[in-house]
C-alpha positions as a Markdown table, in Angstrom:
| # | Residue | x | y | z |
|---|---|---|---|---|
| 1 | Met | -34.7 | -10.5 | -11.7 |
| 2 | Leu | -31.8 | -10.8 | -9.2 |
| 3 | Leu | -32.1 | -13.0 | -6.2 |
| 4 | Asn | -33.9 | -11.3 | -3.4 |
| 5 | Glu | -32.9 | -11.2 | 0.3 |
| 6 | Glu | -35.9 | -13.2 | 1.5 |
| 7 | Thr | -34.8 | -16.1 | -0.5 |
| 8 | Val | -31.3 | -16.0 | 0.9 |
| 9 | Met | -32.6 | -16.0 | 4.5 |
| 10 | Thr | -35.3 | -18.6 | 4.2 |
| 11 | Ser | -33.7 | -21.1 | 1.9 |
| 12 | Pro | -29.9 | -20.9 | 2.0 |
| 13 | His | -29.2 | -24.2 | 0.1 |
| 14 | Thr | -31.6 | -23.3 | -2.7 |
| 15 | Ala | -30.2 | -19.8 | -2.8 |
| 16 | Val | -26.7 | -20.9 | -3.3 |
| 17 | Ala | -27.7 | -23.1 | -6.1 |
| 18 | Val | -29.7 | -20.4 | -7.8 |
| 19 | Thr | -27.1 | -17.7 | -7.2 |
| 20 | His | -24.4 | -19.6 | -9.0 |
| 21 | Glu | -26.3 | -21.4 | -11.7 |
| 22 | Pro | -26.2 | -19.3 | -14.9 |
| 23 | Pro | -29.7 | -20.1 | -16.1 |
| 24 | Ala | -31.2 | -18.5 | -13.0 |
| 25 | Ile | -30.4 | -14.9 | -14.1 |
| 26 | Pro | -32.5 | -13.6 | -17.1 |
| 27 | Gly | -30.2 | -12.1 | -19.7 |
| 28 | Phe | -27.2 | -14.0 | -18.2 |
| 29 | Asn | -25.9 | -15.3 | -21.5 |
| 30 | Arg | -26.3 | -12.0 | -23.2 |
| 31 | Ala | -24.5 | -10.3 | -20.3 |
| 32 | Leu | -21.6 | -12.7 | -20.4 |
| 33 | Leu | -21.2 | -12.5 | -24.2 |
| 34 | Ala | -21.2 | -8.7 | -24.0 |
| 35 | Leu | -18.7 | -8.9 | -21.1 |
| 36 | Cys | -16.4 | -11.0 | -23.2 |
| 37 | Ala | -16.7 | -8.5 | -26.1 |
| 38 | Leu | -16.1 | -5.6 | -23.7 |
| 39 | Asn | -12.9 | -7.3 | -22.5 |
| 40 | Phe | -11.8 | -7.9 | -26.1 |
| 41 | Phe | -12.2 | -4.2 | -27.1 |
| 42 | Met | -11.2 | -2.6 | -23.8 |
| 43 | Ala | -7.8 | -4.3 | -24.1 |
| 44 | Asp | -6.7 | -1.7 | -26.6 |
| 45 | Val | -8.5 | 1.0 | -24.8 |
| 46 | Gln | -7.0 | 0.2 | -21.4 |
| 47 | Ala | -3.4 | 0.1 | -22.7 |
| 48 | Gly | -3.8 | 3.1 | -25.0 |
| 49 | Ile | -1.1 | 3.2 | -27.7 |
| 50 | Gly | 1.0 | 1.4 | -25.1 |
| 51 | Pro | 4.3 | -0.1 | -26.5 |
| 52 | Phe | 3.9 | 1.9 | -29.7 |
| 53 | Leu | 4.3 | 5.2 | -27.9 |
| 54 | Gly | 8.1 | 4.7 | -27.4 |
| 55 | Val | 8.9 | 4.1 | -31.1 |
| 56 | Phe | 6.3 | 6.7 | -32.2 |
| 57 | Leu | 8.0 | 9.4 | -30.0 |
| 58 | Gln | 11.4 | 8.2 | -31.0 |
| 59 | Arg | 10.5 | 8.8 | -34.6 |
| 60 | His | 9.6 | 12.4 | -33.7 |
| 61 | Gly | 13.0 | 13.1 | -32.1 |
| 62 | Trp | 12.4 | 12.1 | -28.5 |
| 63 | Gln | 15.2 | 10.4 | -26.5 |
| 64 | Thr | 14.7 | 7.3 | -24.3 |
| 65 | Gly | 15.1 | 9.3 | -21.0 |
| 66 | Pro | 12.3 | 11.8 | -21.7 |
| 67 | Ile | 10.1 | 9.1 | -23.2 |
| 68 | Gly | 10.5 | 7.1 | -19.9 |
| 69 | Thr | 9.8 | 10.2 | -17.9 |
| 70 | Val | 6.5 | 11.1 | -19.6 |
| 71 | Met | 5.4 | 7.5 | -19.2 |
| 72 | Thr | 6.2 | 7.8 | -15.6 |
| 73 | Val | 4.1 | 10.9 | -15.2 |
| 74 | Gly | 1.1 | 9.1 | -16.6 |
| 75 | Gly | 1.8 | 6.1 | -14.4 |
| 76 | Ile | 1.9 | 8.2 | -11.2 |
| 77 | Ala | -1.4 | 9.9 | -12.1 |
| 78 | Gly | -3.0 | 6.5 | -12.6 |
| 79 | Met | -1.5 | 5.2 | -9.4 |
| 80 | Leu | -2.9 | 8.1 | -7.4 |
| 81 | Ala | -6.4 | 7.6 | -9.0 |
| 82 | Thr | -6.7 | 3.9 | -8.5 |
| 83 | Ile | -7.9 | 3.7 | -4.9 |
| 84 | Pro | -10.4 | 6.6 | -5.2 |
| 85 | Ala | -11.6 | 4.8 | -8.4 |
| 86 | Gly | -12.1 | 1.6 | -6.5 |
| 87 | Ala | -14.0 | 3.4 | -3.8 |
| 88 | Leu | -16.3 | 5.0 | -6.4 |
| 89 | Ile | -16.9 | 1.7 | -8.1 |
| 90 | Asp | -17.9 | 0.1 | -4.8 |
| 91 | His | -20.3 | 2.9 | -4.2 |
| 92 | Thr | -21.8 | 3.6 | -7.6 |
| 93 | Thr | -24.5 | 1.7 | -9.5 |
| 94 | Lys | -23.5 | 3.5 | -12.7 |
| 95 | Lys | -20.6 | 1.1 | -13.6 |
| 96 | Arg | -21.5 | 1.0 | -17.3 |
| 97 | Leu | -21.3 | 4.8 | -17.5 |
| 98 | Leu | -17.8 | 4.7 | -15.9 |
| 99 | Val | -16.7 | 2.3 | -18.6 |
| 100 | Ile | -17.9 | 4.7 | -21.3 |
| 101 | Val | -16.1 | 7.6 | -19.7 |
| 102 | Ala | -12.9 | 5.7 | -19.6 |
| 103 | Ala | -13.2 | 4.8 | -23.2 |
| 104 | Leu | -13.8 | 8.4 | -24.2 |
| 105 | Cys | -10.7 | 9.5 | -22.2 |
| 106 | Thr | -8.6 | 7.1 | -24.2 |
| 107 | Ile | -10.1 | 8.1 | -27.5 |
| 108 | Ser | -9.4 | 11.7 | -26.7 |
| 109 | Ala | -5.8 | 10.9 | -25.6 |
| 110 | Ser | -5.1 | 9.2 | -29.0 |
| 111 | Leu | -6.4 | 12.1 | -30.9 |
| 112 | Leu | -4.3 | 14.5 | -28.9 |
| 113 | Leu | -1.1 | 12.5 | -29.6 |
| 114 | Leu | -1.9 | 12.4 | -33.3 |
| 115 | Ser | -2.4 | 16.2 | -33.3 |
| 116 | Ser | 0.9 | 17.1 | -31.6 |
| 117 | Gln | 4.0 | 15.6 | -30.1 |
| 118 | Ala | 4.9 | 18.6 | -28.0 |
| 119 | Val | 5.8 | 17.8 | -24.4 |
| 120 | Pro | 2.6 | 19.3 | -22.8 |
| 121 | Val | 0.3 | 17.6 | -25.2 |
| 122 | Val | 2.0 | 14.2 | -24.8 |
| 123 | Thr | 1.9 | 14.6 | -21.1 |
| 124 | Val | -1.8 | 15.4 | -21.0 |
| 125 | Ser | -2.6 | 12.5 | -23.3 |
| 126 | Gln | -0.7 | 10.2 | -20.9 |
| 127 | Leu | -2.6 | 11.6 | -18.0 |
| 128 | Ala | -5.9 | 10.9 | -19.7 |
| 129 | Thr | -4.9 | 7.3 | -20.6 |
| 130 | Ala | -3.7 | 6.7 | -17.1 |
| 131 | Leu | -6.8 | 7.9 | -15.4 |
| 132 | Ala | -8.9 | 5.8 | -17.7 |
| 133 | Gly | -6.8 | 2.7 | -17.1 |
| 134 | Ala | -6.9 | 3.3 | -13.3 |
| 135 | Gly | -10.6 | 2.4 | -13.2 |
| 136 | Met | -10.7 | -0.3 | -15.7 |
| 137 | Gly | -9.3 | -3.1 | -13.6 |
| 138 | Pro | -11.6 | -2.6 | -10.7 |
| 139 | Leu | -14.5 | -1.9 | -13.1 |
| 140 | Met | -14.1 | -5.2 | -14.9 |
| 141 | Ala | -13.7 | -7.1 | -11.7 |
| 142 | Ala | -16.8 | -5.5 | -10.2 |
| 143 | Ile | -19.0 | -6.0 | -13.2 |
| 144 | Thr | -17.9 | -9.6 | -13.4 |
| 145 | Leu | -18.5 | -10.2 | -9.7 |
| 146 | Gly | -21.9 | -8.5 | -10.0 |
| 147 | Ile | -22.9 | -10.9 | -12.8 |
| 148 | Val | -21.5 | -14.3 | -11.7 |
| 149 | Arg | -21.0 | -13.7 | -7.9 |
| 150 | Gln | -18.1 | -15.1 | -5.8 |
| 151 | Lys | -18.6 | -18.7 | -6.8 |
| 152 | Gly | -18.2 | -18.2 | -10.5 |
| 153 | Phe | -15.6 | -15.4 | -10.3 |
| 154 | Asn | -12.4 | -17.3 | -10.8 |
| 155 | Thr | -13.7 | -19.1 | -13.9 |
| 156 | Gln | -15.1 | -16.0 | -15.5 |
| 157 | Ile | -12.1 | -13.8 | -14.7 |
| 158 | Gly | -10.0 | -16.3 | -16.5 |
| 159 | Arg | -12.3 | -16.1 | -19.5 |
| 160 | Asn | -12.3 | -12.3 | -19.3 |
| 161 | Gln | -8.5 | -12.3 | -19.4 |
| 162 | Ala | -8.4 | -14.7 | -22.3 |
| 163 | Trp | -10.6 | -12.4 | -24.3 |
| 164 | Asn | -8.6 | -9.4 | -23.1 |
| 165 | His | -5.4 | -10.9 | -24.3 |
| 166 | Ala | -7.0 | -11.8 | -27.6 |
| 167 | Gly | -8.0 | -8.2 | -28.0 |
| 168 | Asn | -4.5 | -7.1 | -27.2 |
| 169 | Met | -3.2 | -9.5 | -29.8 |
| 170 | Ala | -5.6 | -8.5 | -32.5 |
| 171 | Gly | -5.0 | -4.8 | -31.7 |
| 172 | Ala | -1.2 | -5.3 | -31.9 |
| 173 | Gly | -1.4 | -7.3 | -35.1 |
| 174 | Leu | -3.7 | -4.7 | -36.8 |
| 175 | Ser | -1.5 | -1.9 | -35.4 |
| 176 | Gly | 1.6 | -3.5 | -36.8 |
| 177 | Trp | 0.0 | -3.9 | -40.3 |
| 178 | Leu | -1.5 | -0.5 | -40.4 |
| 179 | Gly | 1.8 | 1.1 | -39.2 |
| 180 | Trp | 3.7 | -0.8 | -41.8 |
| 181 | Gln | 1.3 | 0.1 | -44.6 |
| 182 | Phe | 0.2 | 3.6 | -43.7 |
| 183 | Gly | 2.7 | 4.8 | -41.0 |
| 184 | Leu | 2.5 | 4.9 | -37.2 |
| 185 | Ser | -0.2 | 7.5 | -37.2 |
| 186 | Ala | -2.7 | 5.0 | -38.5 |
| 187 | Ile | -2.5 | 3.2 | -35.2 |
| 188 | Phe | -4.3 | 6.0 | -33.5 |
| 189 | Phe | -7.4 | 5.6 | -35.6 |
| 190 | Leu | -7.5 | 1.9 | -34.7 |
| 191 | Glu | -7.5 | 3.0 | -31.1 |
| 192 | Val | -10.5 | 5.2 | -31.7 |
| 193 | Ala | -12.4 | 2.4 | -33.4 |
| 194 | Phe | -11.7 | 0.0 | -30.5 |
| 195 | Gly | -12.9 | 2.6 | -28.1 |
| 196 | Leu | -16.2 | 3.0 | -29.9 |
| 197 | Phe | -16.7 | -0.8 | -30.1 |
| 198 | Ala | -16.0 | -1.0 | -26.3 |
| 199 | Ile | -18.7 | 1.6 | -25.7 |
| 200 | Ser | -21.2 | -0.5 | -27.8 |
| 201 | Ala | -20.3 | -3.7 | -25.9 |
| 202 | Val | -20.9 | -2.3 | -22.4 |
| 203 | Leu | -24.3 | -0.9 | -23.5 |
| 204 | Leu | -25.2 | -4.5 | -24.5 |
| 205 | Ile | -24.8 | -5.7 | -20.8 |
| 206 | Pro | -28.3 | -5.5 | -19.3 |
| 207 | Glu | -28.2 | -3.2 | -16.2 |
| 208 | Lys | -30.4 | -5.6 | -14.3 |
| 209 | Ser | -27.9 | -8.4 | -14.7 |
| 210 | Ile | -25.4 | -6.6 | -12.4 |
| 211 | Asp | -26.0 | -7.1 | -8.7 |
| 212 | His | -24.2 | -4.1 | -7.3 |
| 213 | Lys | -24.3 | -5.5 | -3.8 |
| 214 | Ala | -22.5 | -8.7 | -4.9 |
| 215 | Ala | -20.1 | -6.5 | -7.0 |
| 216 | Arg | -18.6 | -5.1 | -3.8 |
| 217 | Gly | -18.5 | -8.4 | -1.9 |
| 218 | Leu | -21.7 | -8.2 | 0.2 |
| 219 | Asp | -23.8 | -10.8 | -1.6 |
| 220 | Asp | -23.4 | -13.3 | 1.3 |
| 221 | Lys | -24.3 | -10.8 | 4.1 |
| 222 | Pro | -27.7 | -11.1 | 5.9 |
| 223 | Val | -30.4 | -8.6 | 5.4 |
| 224 | His | -29.6 | -6.5 | 8.5 |
| 225 | Asp | -25.9 | -6.2 | 7.3 |
| 226 | Glu | -26.9 | -4.7 | 3.9 |
| 227 | Gly | -24.7 | -1.8 | 3.0 |
| 228 | Thr | -22.2 | -2.4 | 5.8 |
| 229 | Ala | -18.6 | -2.4 | 4.9 |
| 230 | Glu | -15.3 | -2.6 | 6.7 |
| 231 | Gly | -13.4 | 0.6 | 7.2 |
| 232 | Leu | -10.4 | 1.5 | 5.1 |
| 233 | Arg | -8.0 | 1.2 | 8.1 |
| 234 | Ser | -8.7 | -2.5 | 8.1 |
| 235 | Phe | -6.5 | -2.9 | 5.0 |
| 236 | Leu | -3.5 | -1.7 | 7.1 |
| 237 | Arg | -3.9 | -4.8 | 9.2 |
| 238 | His | -4.5 | -7.2 | 6.4 |
| 239 | Lys | -1.1 | -8.9 | 6.1 |
| 240 | Pro | -1.7 | -11.2 | 3.1 |
| 241 | Leu | -3.1 | -8.2 | 1.0 |
| 242 | Leu | -0.1 | -6.0 | 2.0 |
| 243 | Ile | 2.4 | -8.7 | 1.1 |
| 244 | Leu | 0.7 | -9.3 | -2.2 |
| 245 | Ala | 0.8 | -5.6 | -3.0 |
| 246 | Ser | 4.5 | -5.3 | -2.1 |
| 247 | Cys | 5.5 | -8.2 | -4.2 |
| 248 | Leu | 3.5 | -6.9 | -7.2 |
| 249 | Cys | 5.1 | -3.4 | -6.7 |
| 250 | Phe | 8.6 | -4.9 | -7.1 |
| 251 | Phe | 7.5 | -7.1 | -10.0 |
| 252 | His | 6.1 | -4.2 | -12.0 |
| 253 | Leu | 9.1 | -2.0 | -11.2 |
| 254 | Gly | 11.2 | -4.5 | -13.2 |
| 255 | Asn | 8.6 | -5.7 | -15.7 |
| 256 | Ala | 6.7 | -2.6 | -17.0 |
| 257 | Ala | 9.6 | -1.0 | -18.9 |
| 258 | Met | 10.9 | -4.2 | -20.4 |
| 259 | Leu | 8.5 | -4.4 | -23.4 |
| 260 | Pro | 8.8 | -0.9 | -24.8 |
| 261 | Leu | 12.5 | -0.8 | -24.0 |
| 262 | Tyr | 13.2 | -4.1 | -25.8 |
| 263 | Gly | 11.3 | -2.8 | -28.8 |
| 264 | Met | 13.4 | 0.4 | -28.8 |
| 265 | Ala | 16.6 | -1.6 | -28.3 |
| 266 | Val | 16.1 | -3.8 | -31.4 |
| 267 | Val | 14.7 | -1.0 | -33.6 |
| 268 | Ser | 17.5 | 1.4 | -32.7 |
| 269 | Ala | 20.0 | -1.3 | -33.6 |
| 270 | Gly | 18.4 | -1.4 | -37.0 |
| 271 | Lys | 17.2 | -5.0 | -36.6 |
| 272 | Gly | 13.5 | -4.5 | -37.0 |
| 273 | Asn | 10.7 | -2.4 | -38.6 |
| 274 | Pro | 9.4 | -0.1 | -35.9 |
| 275 | Ala | 5.7 | -0.9 | -36.3 |
| 276 | Met | 6.0 | -4.6 | -37.3 |
| 277 | Phe | 8.6 | -5.5 | -34.6 |
| 278 | Thr | 6.7 | -3.7 | -31.8 |
| 279 | Ala | 3.5 | -5.5 | -32.9 |
| 280 | Met | 5.3 | -8.8 | -32.8 |
| 281 | Thr | 6.5 | -8.2 | -29.3 |
| 282 | Val | 2.9 | -7.7 | -28.1 |
| 283 | Met | 1.4 | -10.5 | -30.2 |
| 284 | Val | 3.8 | -13.1 | -28.9 |
| 285 | Ala | 3.1 | -12.3 | -25.3 |
| 286 | Gln | -0.6 | -12.0 | -25.8 |
| 287 | Ala | -0.9 | -15.3 | -27.6 |
| 288 | Val | 0.8 | -17.0 | -24.7 |
| 289 | Met | -1.4 | -15.1 | -22.2 |
| 290 | Ile | -4.5 | -16.4 | -23.8 |
| 291 | Val | -3.5 | -20.0 | -23.2 |
| 292 | Val | -2.0 | -19.3 | -19.8 |
| 293 | Ser | -5.1 | -17.4 | -18.6 |
| 294 | Leu | -7.3 | -20.4 | -19.4 |
| 295 | Leu | -4.9 | -22.9 | -17.9 |
| 296 | Ala | -4.6 | -20.7 | -14.8 |
| 297 | Ile | -8.3 | -21.3 | -13.9 |
| 298 | Arg | -7.6 | -25.0 | -13.3 |
| 299 | Phe | -4.1 | -24.3 | -11.9 |
| 300 | Val | -5.5 | -22.0 | -9.2 |
| 301 | Arg | -8.2 | -24.5 | -8.3 |
| 302 | Asp | -5.8 | -27.4 | -8.0 |
| 303 | Arg | -2.7 | -25.8 | -6.6 |
| 304 | Gly | -3.8 | -22.6 | -5.0 |
| 305 | Tyr | -2.7 | -19.0 | -5.5 |
| 306 | Trp | 0.7 | -19.1 | -3.8 |
| 307 | Ile | 2.4 | -21.4 | -6.3 |
| 308 | Val | 0.8 | -19.7 | -9.3 |
| 309 | Leu | 2.1 | -16.3 | -8.3 |
| 310 | Leu | 5.5 | -17.7 | -7.4 |
| 311 | Ile | 5.9 | -19.0 | -10.9 |
| 312 | Ser | 4.9 | -15.5 | -12.3 |
| 313 | Phe | 7.6 | -13.8 | -10.2 |
| 314 | Ala | 10.3 | -16.3 | -11.2 |
| 315 | Ala | 9.5 | -15.7 | -14.9 |
| 316 | Leu | 10.6 | -12.0 | -14.7 |
| 317 | Ser | 14.2 | -12.7 | -13.5 |
| 318 | Leu | 14.8 | -15.1 | -16.4 |
| 319 | Arg | 13.2 | -12.6 | -18.8 |
| 320 | Gly | 15.6 | -9.8 | -17.8 |
| 321 | Leu | 18.6 | -12.1 | -18.2 |
| 322 | Ile | 17.5 | -13.2 | -21.7 |
| 323 | Ala | 16.6 | -9.6 | -22.8 |
| 324 | Gly | 20.0 | -8.2 | -21.7 |
| 325 | Ser | 21.9 | -11.1 | -23.4 |
| 326 | Phe | 20.2 | -11.2 | -26.7 |
| 327 | Ile | 19.1 | -7.9 | -28.3 |
| 328 | Gln | 18.1 | -9.6 | -31.5 |
| 329 | His | 15.0 | -9.8 | -33.7 |
| 330 | Trp | 14.5 | -13.5 | -32.7 |
| 331 | Gly | 14.9 | -12.6 | -29.0 |
| 332 | Val | 11.3 | -11.4 | -28.9 |
| 333 | Trp | 10.2 | -15.1 | -28.7 |
| 334 | Pro | 11.8 | -16.1 | -25.4 |
| 335 | Val | 11.5 | -12.6 | -23.9 |
| 336 | Gln | 7.8 | -12.3 | -24.6 |
| 337 | Ile | 6.9 | -15.9 | -24.0 |
| 338 | Leu | 8.1 | -15.4 | -20.4 |
| 339 | Asp | 6.1 | -12.1 | -20.2 |
| 340 | Gly | 3.1 | -14.1 | -21.3 |
| 341 | Ile | 3.6 | -16.7 | -18.6 |
| 342 | Gly | 4.2 | -14.1 | -15.8 |
| 343 | Ala | 1.5 | -11.6 | -16.7 |
| 344 | Gly | -1.0 | -14.3 | -17.8 |
| 345 | Leu | -0.9 | -16.0 | -14.5 |
| 346 | Gln | -1.2 | -12.8 | -12.6 |
| 347 | Ser | -4.1 | -11.5 | -14.6 |
| 348 | Val | -6.2 | -14.4 | -13.2 |
| 349 | Ala | -4.6 | -15.0 | -9.8 |
| 350 | Val | -4.4 | -11.5 | -8.5 |
| 351 | Pro | -8.0 | -10.3 | -8.9 |
| 352 | Gly | -9.2 | -13.8 | -7.8 |
| 353 | Leu | -7.1 | -13.8 | -4.7 |
| 354 | Val | -8.1 | -10.2 | -3.7 |
| 355 | Ala | -11.8 | -11.0 | -4.2 |
| 356 | Arg | -11.5 | -14.1 | -2.0 |
| 357 | Leu | -9.5 | -12.4 | 0.7 |
| 358 | Leu | -11.9 | -9.5 | 1.0 |
| 359 | Asn | -15.2 | -11.4 | 0.4 |
| 360 | Gly | -17.8 | -10.0 | 2.8 |
| 361 | Thr | -16.0 | -6.8 | 3.6 |
| 362 | Gly | -17.9 | -4.7 | 1.0 |
| 363 | Arg | -14.6 | -3.2 | 0.0 |
| 364 | Ile | -13.4 | -5.6 | -2.7 |
| 365 | Asn | -13.0 | -3.0 | -5.4 |
| 366 | Ile | -11.0 | -0.7 | -3.1 |
| 367 | Gly | -8.9 | -3.7 | -2.3 |
| 368 | Gln | -8.4 | -4.2 | -6.1 |
| 369 | Gly | -7.5 | -0.5 | -6.2 |
| 370 | Ile | -4.9 | -0.8 | -3.4 |
| 371 | Val | -3.2 | -3.7 | -5.2 |
| 372 | Met | -3.3 | -1.9 | -8.5 |
| 373 | Thr | -1.8 | 1.2 | -6.8 |
| 374 | Ala | 1.1 | -0.9 | -5.6 |
| 375 | Gln | 1.4 | -2.2 | -9.2 |
| 376 | Gly | 1.2 | 1.4 | -10.4 |
| 377 | Ile | 4.0 | 2.5 | -8.1 |
| 378 | Gly | 6.3 | 0.0 | -9.7 |
| 379 | Ala | 5.0 | 0.4 | -13.2 |
| 380 | Ser | 5.2 | 4.2 | -13.1 |
| 381 | Leu | 8.8 | 4.3 | -11.9 |
| 382 | Ser | 9.9 | 1.5 | -14.2 |
| 383 | Pro | 9.9 | 3.5 | -17.6 |
| 384 | Ala | 11.9 | 6.3 | -16.2 |
| 385 | Leu | 14.4 | 4.0 | -14.4 |
| 386 | Gly | 14.8 | 1.8 | -17.5 |
| 387 | Gly | 14.9 | 4.7 | -19.9 |
| 388 | Trp | 17.7 | 6.6 | -18.1 |
| 389 | Leu | 19.6 | 3.4 | -17.4 |
| 390 | Ala | 19.5 | 2.6 | -21.1 |
| 391 | Glu | 20.6 | 6.1 | -22.1 |
| 392 | Asp | 23.5 | 6.3 | -19.6 |
| 393 | Leu | 24.7 | 2.7 | -19.3 |
| 394 | Gly | 23.2 | 0.9 | -22.3 |
| 395 | Tyr | 20.3 | -1.5 | -22.9 |
| 396 | Thr | 22.0 | -4.6 | -21.5 |
| 397 | Val | 22.6 | -3.1 | -18.1 |
| 398 | Ala | 19.0 | -1.8 | -18.0 |
| 399 | Phe | 17.5 | -5.2 | -18.7 |
| 400 | Tyr | 19.8 | -6.9 | -16.1 |
| 401 | Thr | 18.9 | -4.3 | -13.5 |
| 402 | Leu | 15.1 | -4.5 | -14.2 |
| 403 | Gly | 15.3 | -8.3 | -14.0 |
| 404 | Cys | 16.9 | -8.2 | -10.5 |
| 405 | Phe | 13.7 | -6.7 | -9.0 |
| 406 | Ala | 12.0 | -10.0 | -9.5 |
| 407 | Ile | 14.5 | -11.5 | -6.9 |
| 408 | Val | 13.0 | -9.1 | -4.3 |
| 409 | Ser | 9.5 | -10.3 | -5.1 |
| 410 | Leu | 10.6 | -13.9 | -4.9 |
| 411 | Gly | 12.3 | -13.4 | -1.6 |
| 412 | Leu | 9.4 | -11.7 | 0.0 |
| 413 | Trp | 6.8 | -14.2 | -1.4 |
| 414 | Ile | 8.8 | -17.2 | -0.3 |
| 415 | Gly | 9.6 | -15.6 | 3.1 |
| 416 | Ser | 5.9 | -15.0 | 3.7 |
| 417 | Ala | 4.8 | -18.5 | 2.5 |
| 418 | Ser | 3.2 | -19.5 | 5.8 |
| 419 | Ile | 1.0 | -16.4 | 6.0 |
| 420 | Leu | 0.0 | -16.6 | 2.3 |
| 421 | Arg | -0.6 | -20.3 | 2.3 |
| 422 | Ser | -2.9 | -19.9 | 5.3 |
| 423 | Ala | -4.9 | -17.3 | 3.4 |
| 424 | Asp | -4.9 | -19.6 | 0.4 |
| 425 | Gln | -6.6 | -22.3 | 2.5 |
| 426 | Val | -9.2 | -19.8 | 3.8 |
| 427 | Ser | -10.1 | -18.6 | 0.3 |
| 428 | Ala | -10.2 | -22.1 | -1.2 |
């Protein structure tokens, strides 16, 4: 049974201890184990066919420009859906059902791609994948917050991300092996299997273990404030959140296209097997992300969010420089290690910082959606920009240009250090 409001009002010290101690919630261990399994299997579901899409379509006669464009269409759709998805997640008590719907969307998208590579079919499949992905970030954050509350959120989100990256790594490894043994089409069946496992995992999370009031950031509100939430206009005055969103927009404008583009660059130069090399690019990054996600928990606690995100932004500029200079099979190691550092730190620091900044507003998941929308703006434009740059000016120019966007993120982040460090202190 979840902690009731009377206990919060009459015995605050006891309530805090009970709220944040795992043994106090029946089914807590089962819920967290199922949550870890969900993050493992949803990794493949959330990304869809991901970096394999480029080489798959390339093998079916597509050029880099149209490939980037169709990815951008999906990215824009996901971007537009993210804030409404966050609002829905704040409001609904059917969070597990939304996870199932997202998994079914991605399964359907994989089957569509397998059936036809015509432009309309590929576009629809990308739209379905994007819409599913739009809700998964806020959903995972909300379910986690609903189970462990604010006090345990940073630690658990780090564990979630470690399992998520492990799922990505396992999925990429299996995809590479299946693609090598049976052709790229086999990867789609693996995607379907992961989707079905994700559905099974979310059903193992007991519904009563999720406090839906805590999941939207209202667990610390008194009884008479129950259900109250700040208006959406308040986000326009929230400078730390807006700065964070802007920096992430520029980061993903440079970062999102780099992985699929690097895979296409090496494969088109005849320096790697399409399935195995693409799998390696993913596996290297995800292996680093597992370690970085776990280390980020302590790093955030000891040094704060500002320095953690500063390091993540700096990693991209170096990544672009190396990718443009060394289009070689061995180049996957430094390029993807840097991706693992940047993305691994952000996967823990970003949702944790948003949850702390918006605690008590009742709008945490809309806030997550706003940040993800900013990420989506950059990520949706990145494939088209990178794809056309590569086609017209070559891969080297494309990588250098994409890496330069990190400098914008760094400049804005450093220039706003006083505001962000103040927010860091408030959220600590």
